[in-house]
N, C-alpha and C positions, 0 to 999 in steps of 0.2 A: 666034737664032730670033725672028721678030717677035712683037709681043703678040697679034694674031689668031691666029696659029698656036698660041701657048702656051695662050690661052684653049680654043681647039678641042681640042687635046691633053687639056686638063684635063677638059673636058666629057665627051670620048669615055672617058676613064680613069673617070669617075663614072658614066657609063651602064654600062660593064663591071662596076664595082662592085655597081651595082644589079642587073644581071643576074644576077652570082654570088651575091649576096645571097639573090636570088628563088630561084635554083636550091638553093641550101644549106637554104632554108626548105622547099622541096618535098621534099628528101631527108630533112630532119628530120621532115616529117609522114609521110613513107612509113616511116621507120625506126620511129617511134612506133607508127604502125598496125600494122606487121609485129611490133613487139616485144609487142604486146598479144596476139598470136596464141598465146601460151603464157606461163605463169609462168617465171622464170628457172630454168633447169636441168631443165625438165620434158621436153624432146625426147629421144626415145629414139634414140640413134645406132646401136645394133645390137642384135639380139634373141637371147638366149641359145640356143645351139643350131642357129641358122640362118646358113647362108653365103651371103652375097650382100647386095645393096643391098636394103633394105626397099622394099616396092611402093609406099609412099607415106610422108608425114610421119606419126610416131607420138609420142604424148606419154603421160606416166605421172605420177602423184603421189597425193597425199592431199588430201581436203577434210575439214575438221573441223566437226563439226556438234554440236548440243547447247548448253550454257551452261557458265558459267566453273567451276561446281562439277562438272560431269559433261561431259567432252568425249569424243566418239567420233570416230575417224579413220577415214574411208572411203576405201579405195584404189581407184582407177580406172585405166584404160587407154584412151586414145582413139587409133583408127587412122582417119585423115583419107581420105575417099573418094578411090579411084584414077580416077574419071571426071570430075566438075566440082565440087571441094570448096565453091566460092563459091555454087553454086545447088542442088547436091544435098542431100537430107534428112539430118537428124541423128537417129540412132536410139540409143536407150538400151535395153539389154538388162538385164531383170531376172530373175535366175535363180530357179529353184524351190527345192525342198528341204523345208521353207521356209528352211532356214539353210544354203545352199550357195554356194559362190564363183562369181559370175559370170565370173571369169577362166577357169574350166574350159571354158565354151563357147566362148570365144575360141581354145582350143587343140584342140578336136576337132569343132566344130560350124559355126559360122557366121564365125569370125574369118579373117584372111588367112593363118593358119599352120594346118597339121595335123601331128599328131604320129603317128610310127610306131614300133614297138618295133624292136629290132634283129633282123635275120633271121640273124645269125651267132652271137652270144654273149649270153646272158641278162645278164652282167654290163656290156655295153656300153650306154651311155646311149642314150636314145630320140632318134630323129632328127626335126628340125623342118623341113618342107618347105612351099612355097607351097600355099595351098587355091585351086583353081580355081573354087571356088563360094562365096568368100568375099562377105559382104554388103557389103564395102567397095568392091566393083566398083560398087555403086549408091547407096552411102550412106556418111557418116561414122559411125563406130560406137563409142559409149561402152560400156564394161563395168565395172560397179561391183560390188565385194565388199560385199553387204549382207545382213544387218545387221552390226553391228560384232562381231568374234570370228571371222567366216568369211574364208577366203582369207588376204589380206595385210591385212584390216582389223582394228583393235583399239580397245580402251576404256581409259580411264585407271583406271576403278574395276571391280572384279569384278561388282558389282550390274548394270552395262550388258549384261552377257551374259545377262540374264533379260529377255526382250522379247516383243512381240505384233505383230498387224498394224498396229494403229493407230499404235504407236509407230514402227514401221518406216516407215510412209508419211510420217509427220512428218519423221523424218530424211531420207528420200530427197527430199522437197521443198526441205528446207534445202540438202542437197547440191547439188540441181538450180540453185537461186538462185545459190548462191555460184560454181558450175561456170561458168554463164553470165555472172557477172561477170568472171571470169577470162578466159573464152573469148568475149568479146562480139561478135567478129566473126560468130559463128553465130547470134545472136539473130534475124536475119531469115530463116535457113533454116527450111524445114518442119520441124517437130519431131514425132518418133512416139516411142511406148513399146512394147516387144516384150517377151515372155516365153512360158515353156512351164509346164505343170504347175501347181505351187503358185502361182506368180506371177499366175495367173488371179485370185487374191484381191488381190493387191497392185496390179496395173497399173490396173484400172478406178478404184479408190480415188484412187490417185496422179492419174490423169488428171483426175478430179473436183477435187482439190485445186488443181491447176493452172488449171483454169477459174474456180475461186472467186477464188484469188489475181489472176488477170488482170483480173478484173472491179473489183478495188479500185484506188481513184484513187491516182496516184502511185507504184505499185509496179512492178516488173518484168513485162514482158509477153512470155511464152514463146510462140513461134509454133505452139502445139499443133494438130496436123491430124487426130490419131487415133492408134489402137493396134492391135496384132496379138497373138493368142493361139494357141498350138498345145496340143491336149488340156488345156484348162486346167480347174482346180478353180474352180467357181463356185457351187455350192449343195451343202451337205453331205447333204441328204435325197436328191437326184438322183443324186449320186454314187455313194453308199453302195447305193442300190436298184438300180443299173445293172448291177452285176457279174454277177449270176446270169443274168439275161435275156440279157445280151451273151454270156456262156459258152455259153449254149444256142443262141442264133442262129449262132454260130461253130462249132457242132458239137463243142464241148468237153466237153460233158456230154450224157447221155441225156435222153430225154423223161421218163422215171420219176423220175430224180434231180432234174430240173428242178421237176416237180411237188412233190416231198417238200420241197425247199428253200423252194419259194414258199409253200407251206403253214405251213412251220415259222416263216419269217420273219414272216408275216402274224400267226400265232397268238401268237409272242413279242411283238411289238410291241403287240397289243391287251392281253395280260396285264400288261405293263409300264405301259402307260398307265392301265389300269384301277386299279392299286393306288398310282398316283401317283408313279412312278419315270419319270424322264426317260430316253427311249430313248437308247441308247449313241449312235447316230449323229447325235444333235442335241446331245450334251454338249460343253462346252468343254473342251479339254484339250491336251496336247501333241500334235503331228502324228508319228504313228508312221513309222518307216522301212519301206519296202517292199522286197521282194525283187524285184530286176530280172532279167528273162529275159536280156537282153543282157549282154555282159561290162563291166559298170560297174566292178567291182573291178579289173579289168586297166587300164581307162582311168585311174582314179584313181591307180594305182601308177605308171603311166607319167609323168602329170604330177608326182607327188610326187617321183620319181627325177630328173626334168627339173629341177624347181625347187631341188633340193639339189645336184645335180651342176654346174649351169651358174652357181652363186653369183649368183642373181637380185638379191641386195642391191646387187651392185655396178654392175649394168647398168641396171636400171630403178628405182632409189631407192625400195626397199621396206623395211619394218621388220618383222623377226621373220621366222619360217617359215610357209610356205604350208599351209593346211588346207583341204581342200574342204568338208567338212561336219562341224565340229568338234563333239564331245559336250559341250563346255563352254557352248554356247549353248542356253540353255533356252527354247524358243519355244511360245507358245500361240496357237491360232487363235481370235481373238476376233470376227471377222466371218464369219459362217456362210453368208450369201447375198449374192451381188452382183447380182442381177436388177435391183433397183432402181437401182444405180448405172449398169448398162448402158441402162437406159430413159432416166434424166437426161441421159446424154451423147449417145446416139444421136438422141434426140428434138431435138437442137439441131444435127444434120446433121454431126457429126464422123464420120469414116470408121473403120470396124471391119472387120479381116479375122480370122477364126477358121478353123484348120485343124487337121485331126485325121488322125494316123496310124489307118488303120483296124483295125490289128492290136494296138491298145492295150488291154489290160485293165485297166491302172491307172485310167485316165480314158476309157472308151469313147467313140467317136464318137456313139453313140446317146444318151449322157448329154447330150453337148453339144447335139444336136438337140434334146433335150427341153427344155432351157433356152431355147433360141432360141425355140421354140414359145411359151414364156409371155411373151415379149415382145409377142406379138399383132400382129406386123407382117405385111403381105401379102408374099406371094413374087412378085416381079417375074420372075424366072426360075426355075422349078421344077428339080427333081432332073434333071441332065444331066451327061454325062461332059465332062471337058476334058482337053486333049491337050499332050503335049511329045514331039517329033520323030515325030508321026503316030502315036503311042501313047496308049492311054488312061492318063493318070497319076491318075485319081481321078474323083469326081463332086462337083458343086458346086450351091449354091442362092443366089440374090441375093435379099435381101429389100429392101424400102423403107427409107429412112433410112440408105443408105449402108453396109449390113450385107452382108458376103459370106463364105460358108461353103463349105469345100472339104474332101474327103478326100484324103488321100495314099495311094494304093493300095499295099498291101503293107508300109507304114511302121508302126513301133512308136510308143512313148510320146513320144520325141523325133524327129519325122519327118526332120529334117536329119542325124541320126546314121545313118539307113538309107538314105534316098534324097535325097542332097544336090542332084542335079541338079534333081529335080522341085520340091523346095522352093525352090530359088534361083530358078527359072523363074517359079513361081507368085508368089512375093514381089517379084520385079523387076516382073512386070505389075501387080500391085496398087498398090506404092509410086510407080511411074511414072504412075498416075493411072487405070489401067483399072478400069472398074466390074464387070467380069466376067473370068473367066479364059479 
């Protein structure tokens, strides 16, 4: 072979090597980027009790919060959006209770699965099927067991099972900052917080903490856009004073009984205040358990049976046994009203969606409307019906500063447990940017 041909051949070989090296570099970048999608071993290959392929990528694991002397390990489960994960919002669900597992909502409310009891024999395990109204059809969903001690979350010391609202928010922000560090590809996605019932106390405080930390120079910036709440606990006075009028309005008590109860309540508060005793409804203390009208004990039993029967520890990397609302967690409500938090956040234009099952006596929709009025925002759209499949699904009010309120007609305390289609439609319209339903 002549010298020119040899040189040409060598140069061609060098060019091929450069192309190959460039291609390898691209592949390496891709693999590094994809590898950052989750910590090693976090992906869930199969879901206990469910037969078939998962509808999207799922991940689970623990985020450790606290400090060296007192570590708390919060369990999370992430289900990626089934629609467009790179652009769809990320929603974290904060459960109520106040000390109840967020994972329970994943299995009977808004997650990609729903649990059904056996129709054949009581000893048969519960069946897990796909939920047609899963929020993962519009967003990536994070469920976290908070505070430590509920669900699969745990603490290193027994003292950490005594907690309150303020401590819980500190842990949740710590959780989020570390979670986004591990799943950094979601930092640019719109981020929302969601919850029901007692989480109405936690969500606005966590939202304000995120905004405060976002303003700090050099720190992580979470792309916070807003939050949603259903039948939320917001103000102790308003909540406790709403039950009797709501029961009368719904025809559950007579006019005579209503007048007697109203007189007794006013008289009792007057006497207690006159002798310097703090009214019971304003006192700090542990949050009492309520009697649920719907079959919550049955739902909890199904999840408990499922967790034990399907050996959850081997499939989604959990530690210990699952408990929905364990008695070992001693919880104190130390934030009695959230109205100022709502004012601070909404005055900056962040989006808020509040919806209420209009048959909830625990936190009546009338109580929600009462604290919304205290914000003193103008009504852009006054009370009007909204529709699903040409049927009235409830009534809605739109306020200035991006606040939307809606009732879910015929639903109880956690509306998605009663009317999942209506809640799904309302939530999708809102999170996709609609100003009204």
